[in-house]
C-alpha positions in Angstrom: 89.2 -35.3 57.0 88.9 -38.7 55.3 92.0 -40.9 54.9 92.6 -42.0 51.3 92.7 -45.7 50.6 96.4 -45.4 49.5 97.3 -43.5 52.8 95.5 -46.2 54.8 97.4 -49.0 53.1 100.7 -47.2 53.6 99.9 -46.7 57.3 99.1 -50.4 57.7 102.3 -51.3 55.8 104.5 -49.1 58.0 102.8 -50.2 61.2 103.4 -53.9 60.3 107.1 -53.2 59.6 107.8 -50.7 62.4 111.3 -51.2 63.7 113.2 -50.3 66.9 116.8 -49.0 66.5 119.2 -49.0 69.4 122.0 -46.5 70.0 124.8 -46.9 72.6 128.3 -45.3 73.1 131.3 -47.1 71.6 132.3 -48.1 75.2 129.0 -50.1 75.3 129.5 -51.7 71.9 128.0 -49.0 69.7 129.2 -48.7 66.1 127.6 -47.2 63.1 128.7 -50.3 61.2 126.3 -52.3 63.3 122.7 -53.1 62.3 121.3 -51.0 65.2 119.9 -53.9 67.2 119.9 -54.2 71.0 122.8 -56.6 70.7 124.7 -54.5 68.1 123.6 -50.9 68.5 124.6 -47.9 66.5 127.1 -45.5 68.0 125.4 -42.2 66.9 121.9 -41.0 67.1 122.3 -39.5 63.6 122.9 -43.0 62.1 119.6 -44.1 63.7 117.8 -41.0 62.5 118.9 -41.7 59.0 117.5 -45.2 59.2 114.1 -44.5 60.8 110.8 -44.5 58.9 107.2 -43.8 60.1 106.3 -45.8 63.1 109.9 -46.6 64.0 111.4 -46.0 67.5 115.0 -45.0 68.3 116.1 -46.0 71.8 119.2 -44.3 73.2 121.2 -45.9 76.0 122.9 -43.7 78.6 125.9 -41.8 77.4 127.0 -38.4 76.0 126.3 -37.8 72.4 126.6 -35.2 69.6 123.3 -33.8 68.5 121.3 -35.0 65.5 119.0 -33.9 62.7 115.7 -35.6 62.2 115.6 -36.3 58.5 112.3 -38.0 57.9 108.7 -37.5 59.0 106.3 -39.9 60.6 102.7 -40.3 59.6 99.4 -39.7 61.5 99.3 -42.4 64.2 102.8 -43.5 63.2 105.3 -41.0 64.6 109.1 -41.4 64.5 110.0 -41.6 68.2 113.4 -40.8 69.7 113.3 -42.0 73.3 116.3 -41.5 75.6 117.0 -43.5 78.7 117.9 -41.6 81.9 121.5 -40.5 81.6 121.5 -39.5 77.9 123.2 -36.2 77.4 123.4 -34.1 74.2 126.3 -31.7 74.6 127.3 -30.8 71.0 125.5 -29.3 68.0 124.2 -31.5 65.2 125.8 -31.2 61.8 124.7 -28.4 59.5 121.5 -29.4 57.7 119.6 -28.2 54.5 122.5 -25.9 53.7 122.4 -24.0 57.0 124.4 -24.2 60.2 121.7 -24.0 62.9 124.1 -24.7 65.8 121.4 -26.5 67.7 121.6 -29.8 69.6 118.5 -31.5 68.3 117.2 -30.2 65.0 113.8 -30.9 63.4 113.6 -29.1 60.1 110.5 -29.5 57.9 109.3 -32.8 59.4 106.0 -33.8 61.1 104.8 -36.5 63.5 107.9 -36.7 65.6 108.3 -37.5 69.3 111.4 -36.3 71.2 111.5 -37.5 74.8 113.9 -38.0 77.7 117.0 -36.1 76.6 119.2 -33.9 78.6 120.2 -31.1 76.2 123.0 -28.9 77.5 124.6 -25.9 75.7 127.0 -23.1 76.3 126.7 -19.3 76.3 128.7 -19.2 73.0 126.3 -18.7 70.1 129.0 -19.8 67.7 128.4 -23.4 68.9 125.2 -23.2 70.9 122.0 -21.6 69.6 118.9 -23.6 70.3 118.7 -26.7 72.5 115.8 -28.3 70.6 114.9 -26.6 67.3 111.7 -27.3 65.4 111.2 -25.2 62.3 109.8 -25.3 58.8 109.1 -23.0 55.9 105.7 -21.3 56.0 104.3 -23.3 53.1 105.5 -26.7 54.4 102.5 -27.3 56.7 104.7 -29.1 59.2 103.3 -30.1 62.6 102.3 -32.7 65.2 105.5 -32.6 67.1 105.8 -33.8 70.7 108.7 -32.5 72.9 108.3 -34.4 76.2 110.2 -34.9 79.4 113.4 -33.4 78.3 115.9 -31.4 80.4 117.1 -28.5 78.2 119.4 -26.0 79.9 122.2 -23.5 79.5 121.7 -23.2 75.7 122.9 -20.0 74.0 119.7 -18.6 72.5 116.7 -20.6 73.7 116.2 -24.0 75.2 113.3 -25.0 73.0 112.5 -23.0 69.8 109.8 -23.6 67.1 108.8 -21.7 64.0 106.0 -22.2 61.5 105.1 -25.6 63.0 101.5 -26.3 64.1 100.0 -28.8 66.6 102.9 -28.7 69.1 102.8 -30.6 72.4 105.5 -29.4 74.7 105.0 -31.1 78.1 106.9 -32.3 81.1 110.2 -30.5 80.2 112.5 -28.7 82.5 114.0 -25.6 80.7 116.4 -23.2 82.5 119.2 -20.8 82.2 119.0 -19.9 78.5 121.8 -17.4 78.2 120.4 -14.9 75.7 116.6 -15.3 75.4 113.7 -17.6 76.4 113.1 -20.9 78.0 110.5 -21.9 75.4 109.8 -19.9 72.3 106.9 -20.7 69.9 107.1 -18.4 66.9 105.5 -17.6 63.6 102.0 -18.2 62.2 101.0 -21.7 63.4 98.1 -22.8 65.6 97.0 -25.4 68.1 99.7 -25.8 70.7 99.7 -27.4 74.2 102.4 -26.3 76.7 101.7 -28.4 79.8 103.5 -29.5 82.9 106.8 -27.8 82.2 109.2 -26.3 84.8 110.8 -23.2 83.3 113.1 -21.0 85.3 116.1 -18.6 85.4 116.1 -17.9 81.7 117.5 -14.6 80.6 114.3 -13.6 78.8 110.8 -14.9 79.0 109.8 -18.3 80.4 107.4 -18.9 77.5 107.4 -16.5 74.6 104.6 -17.0 72.0 105.0 -14.6 69.1 103.1 -14.8 65.8 105.8 -12.7 63.9 103.8 -11.0 61.2 107.0 -9.6 59.8 108.1 -13.1 58.8 105.1 -14.0 56.8 101.8 -15.8 57.3 98.8 -14.2 59.0 100.8 -13.1 62.0 98.3 -14.8 64.4 98.6 -17.8 66.6 95.3 -19.3 67.9 94.3 -22.1 70.3 97.2 -22.2 72.7 96.7 -24.0 76.0 99.3 -23.1 78.6 98.4 -25.4 81.5 99.9 -26.6 84.8 103.4 -25.2 84.3 105.7 -23.6 86.9 107.6 -20.5 85.9 110.1 -18.8 88.2 113.1 -16.5 88.2 112.8 -15.7 84.5 113.6 -12.3 82.9 116.7 -11.3 84.8 119.0 -11.1 81.8 122.3 -12.9 81.2 125.6 -12.9 79.3 126.6 -14.6 76.2 129.1 -14.6 73.3 127.7 -13.5 70.0 128.5 -15.2 66.6 131.4 -12.8 66.1 133.0 -13.9 69.3 132.1 -10.7 71.3 130.8 -10.8 74.9 127.3 -9.4 75.2 124.8 -8.8 77.9 121.2 -9.9 77.5 118.8 -7.2 78.8 116.3 -9.7 80.0 112.8 -8.4 80.8 110.7 -11.1 79.3 107.5 -12.0 81.1 106.9 -15.4 82.5 104.3 -15.8 79.7 104.3 -13.5 76.7 101.6 -13.5 74.1 102.2 -11.4 71.0 99.5 -11.8 68.4 98.0 -14.7 70.2 94.2 -15.2 70.3 91.5 -17.5 71.6 93.9 -19.1 74.0 94.0 -20.1 77.7 96.5 -19.7 80.5 95.3 -21.9 83.3 96.6 -23.6 86.5 100.1 -22.2 86.3 102.4 -21.2 89.1 104.4 -18.0 88.3 106.6 -16.7 91.1 109.7 -14.5 91.5 109.8 -13.6 87.8 111.5 -10.3 87.1 109.3 -8.8 84.4 105.5 -9.3 84.2 103.6 -12.5 84.9 101.3 -12.8 81.9 101.6 -10.2 79.1 99.0 -9.9 76.3 100.1 -7.4 73.6 100.9 -6.8 70.0 104.4 -5.8 68.8 105.0 -8.1 65.8 101.7 -9.9 65.8 99.3 -9.5 62.9 96.5 -8.7 65.4 96.4 -7.9 69.1 96.3 -10.7 71.7 92.5 -10.8 72.2 89.8 -13.3 73.4 92.2 -15.0 75.8 91.3 -16.4 79.3 93.7 -16.2 82.3 92.2 -18.4 85.0 93.3 -20.1 88.2 96.9 -19.0 88.1 99.1 -18.1 91.1 101.2 -15.1 90.2 103.6 -13.7 92.8 106.1 -11.3 91.2 109.6 -10.5 92.3 110.5 -7.2 94.0 112.0 -5.9 90.8 109.1 -7.0 88.6 106.5 -5.2 86.6 102.8 -6.2 86.6 101.2 -9.5 87.4 98.9 -9.2 84.3 99.9 -6.7 81.6 97.4 -6.0 78.7 98.1 -3.5 75.9 98.1 -2.5 72.2 94.4 -3.0 71.6 94.3 -6.5 73.1 90.5 -6.5 73.8 88.0 -9.1 75.1 90.3 -10.8 77.5 89.2 -12.3 80.9 91.0 -12.9 84.2 89.4 -14.7 87.1 90.3 -17.0 90.0 93.9 -15.8 90.0 96.3 -14.8 92.7 97.9 -11.5 91.5 100.3 -10.3 94.2 103.3 -8.1 93.5 106.3 -7.9 95.7 107.2 -4.7 93.8 104.9 -2.2 95.7 105.5 0.4 93.0 103.6 -1.9 90.6 100.7 -4.1 91.2 98.0 -6.6 90.0 96.9 -5.5 86.5 98.1 -2.9 83.9 95.8 -2.3 81.0 95.8 0.4 78.3 92.7 2.3 77.4 92.5 0.7 73.9 92.4 -2.8 75.5 89.5 -2.2 77.9 86.7 -3.2 75.5 85.3 -6.5 76.5 87.8 -6.9 79.4 86.5 -8.8 82.4 88.2 -9.5 85.7 86.9 -10.7 89.1 87.2 -13.2 91.9 90.9 -12.7 92.1 93.2 -12.1 95.1 95.0 -8.8 94.1 97.6 -6.3 95.2 95.9 -3.0 95.9 97.5 -1.2 92.9 96.4 -1.0 89.3 97.5 0.8 86.1 94.6 2.1 84.0 95.9 3.8 80.9 99.0 5.1 82.6 97.4 6.2 85.8 98.2 4.2 89.0 95.1 3.7 91.1 93.8 1.7 94.0 91.5 -1.2 93.9 88.6 1.0 95.0 89.3 3.4 92.2 89.7 0.6 89.7 86.3 -0.8 90.7 84.7 2.6 90.3 86.3 3.4 87.0 86.1 0.0 85.3 83.4 -2.0 87.2 85.8 -4.9 87.5 87.1 -7.0 90.4 84.1 -6.2 92.6 84.4 -9.5 94.4 88.2 -9.7 94.3 90.1 -9.7 97.6 92.9 -7.2 98.3 96.0 -8.7 99.8 99.7 -7.6 100.1 103.0 -9.5 100.1 102.8 -9.6 103.9 99.8 -11.9 103.6 101.7 -14.6 101.6 102.5 -16.8 104.7 98.8 -16.9 105.6 97.8 -17.7 102.0 100.3 -20.4 101.2 102.1 -23.2 102.9 105.8 -22.1 102.3 106.1 -19.3 99.8 109.7 -18.5 100.8 110.8 -21.8 99.3 108.4 -22.0 96.4 105.6 -23.8 98.2 102.3 -22.2 96.9 99.8 -24.9 97.9 97.1 -23.3 100.0 97.6 -22.9 103.7 94.8 -24.0 106.1 92.2 -21.2 106.3 93.7 -19.5 103.3 91.6 -16.7 101.9 91.8 -18.4 98.5 89.8 -21.5 99.7 86.3 -21.6 98.2 86.6 -17.9 97.1 86.6 -18.6 93.3 83.8 -19.4 90.9 83.1 -22.2 88.5 81.8 -20.0 85.7 82.7 -16.4 84.7 80.6 -15.1 81.9 81.2 -17.6 79.1 84.4 -19.0 80.6 84.5 -22.0 82.8 87.0 -22.7 85.5 89.1 -25.8 85.2 87.9 -29.1 86.6 91.2 -29.9 88.2 94.2 -28.1 89.6 98.0 -28.0 88.8 98.5 -31.3 90.5 95.4 -32.9 88.9 93.2 -32.7 92.1 89.6 -32.4 91.0 87.9 -29.0 91.5 86.0 -27.9 93.5 86.8 -29.7 96.7 84.7 -27.6 99.0 81.6 -25.4 98.5 83.4 -23.5 95.8 86.4 -23.3 93.5 89.6 -22.1 95.2 91.6 -19.2 93.8 95.0 -19.9 92.3 96.8 -22.8 90.8 96.1 -25.3 93.6 92.9 -26.6 95.1 92.9 -27.4 98.8 91.6 -30.9 99.5 88.7 -31.1 101.9 90.5 -33.9 103.7 94.2 -33.1 104.0 96.4 -36.1 104.4 100.1 -36.1 104.9 101.7 -37.7 101.9 98.7 -37.2 99.6 100.8 -35.4 97.0 98.1 -35.5 94.2 95.4 -34.5 96.7 93.0 -37.3 95.6 92.2 -38.4 99.2 94.5 -41.4 99.2 98.2 -41.9 100.1 99.0 -44.5 97.4 101.4 -45.5 94.7 100.6 -42.4 92.6 101.9 -40.3 95.5 104.9 -42.5 96.0 105.8 -42.3 92.3 105.4 -38.6 92.3 107.8 -38.3 95.2 110.3 -40.7 93.7 110.2 -38.7 90.4 111.2 -35.6 92.4 113.7 -37.4 94.7 117.0 -35.6 95.4 115.6 -32.4 93.8 115.9 -29.0 95.6 113.7 -25.9 95.5 114.6 -23.9 92.4 116.2 -26.9 90.7 115.0 -29.3 87.9 112.3 -31.7 88.8 111.5 -30.1 92.2 107.9 -30.8 93.2 106.8 -28.6 96.1 104.0 -31.0 97.1 106.6 -33.8 97.5 108.7 -31.8 99.9 106.6 -32.9 102.8 108.7 -31.3 105.5 109.1 -28.1 103.4 112.8 -27.9 104.0 113.6 -27.2 100.3 114.7 -30.8 99.5 112.9 -33.9 98.4 114.8 -36.5 100.4 114.6 -39.6 102.6 112.9 -37.7 105.3 110.0 -37.0 102.9 110.0 -40.6 101.7 109.9 -41.9 105.3 107.0 -39.6 106.1 105.0 -40.7 103.1 105.7 -44.4 103.8 104.5 -43.9 107.4 101.2 -42.6 106.1 100.9 -45.1 103.2 97.4 -46.3 102.5 95.8 -43.5 104.5 92.5 -42.5 103.1 89.9 -39.8 103.5 86.7 -41.0 105.0 
């Protein structure tokens, strides 16, 4: 698309005049009567939002604030950026906006080219004052999009921690989203395409970890395409919860959402994710409210280990054809269920192989073994059967969420670089290049040929990148926000001084 001369001139003008607004609590000198400079900051984020134009940045100093509405769009290459320093907490809903009381902490309504980064967004279980943590919505015809939600900690919100609707070109990355009381950790809804969900840690939400629903009943074509779900960690989702509804009545959420749900999602990829101890299915491809089934998707190099009360590792139904699954670990701690469930009307074009699987499948409602599955479908001929008892031999410390590969793991070099028309990823969840050995490893993590203590990113050097990764996860605990299993060098469930000392004692070590 060509940029018009007028648009180009406006872009240059905004870029030349881009401003930075500062916000600080009243105790630190903030006042909305101030000009919003570093020396004389505003007191509320809303005052800064009302002042910001394309290319402007709002910097928020540590403190606890009421939420805010983003009132003005940026432009291509000139986003409006809201950047919070560590210690910024949003704990109350923004004011009603556009005639509606959204009851959300951070509200983006019919705007584009916005960056939201660095906030802690905390809610309650009372939907009367806490609906969404971060809300990004627009009418169908608005064409809103190009929103980045990055490095936020959204938790304990009433409905969902991050919610979007009819907004395209989303980037949701590096966030920690947990303990949504009623529904999902991250919910992308309505007919809007081209999303990236990358590097998030999503856990203990009442419903799904990530729910992507094209919502044909709400208008549009009811299809979402080109979604990349990459290098996320999902655990403990789908167990249900309790909340107070908008009438003030206590309610129970039934839970049951998969770690990753696709309803009416097509031509998308789920790659290099770790999904463990979730209480429904791992990845579900289906059609309930989608305009079309969830077809032509690729599920590759994921590690999926389900909880003992879970359903299936991969669940495909409702005519969701032409999907592929390869290089995945699909182990179910619920021995009554297993690796893959697929309905008869979803079998056309389905391909699956080079996985590590539980020896139980569901083919059109009939529970069968891997041998029967191979005979009846021709799939998973090279896949490896393994049970939950094999987890300690496959992974470093599965009991504490450590799913990097153990030495001599069956997953090492057992994958493929190409499966029909689908290519395996060229790096793993931590960014380590694939393959390291004679072949691609199965699962979310690649095992380095040269294993060095302290080489968190697996690049063959213990260097500042590893030190920064450990410091970024410092004081975190297994199951908590920011926990990085690879940084827990002694695998005791805590990233602490013992791990830091271990890394420093091996600093500058390098593979030959």
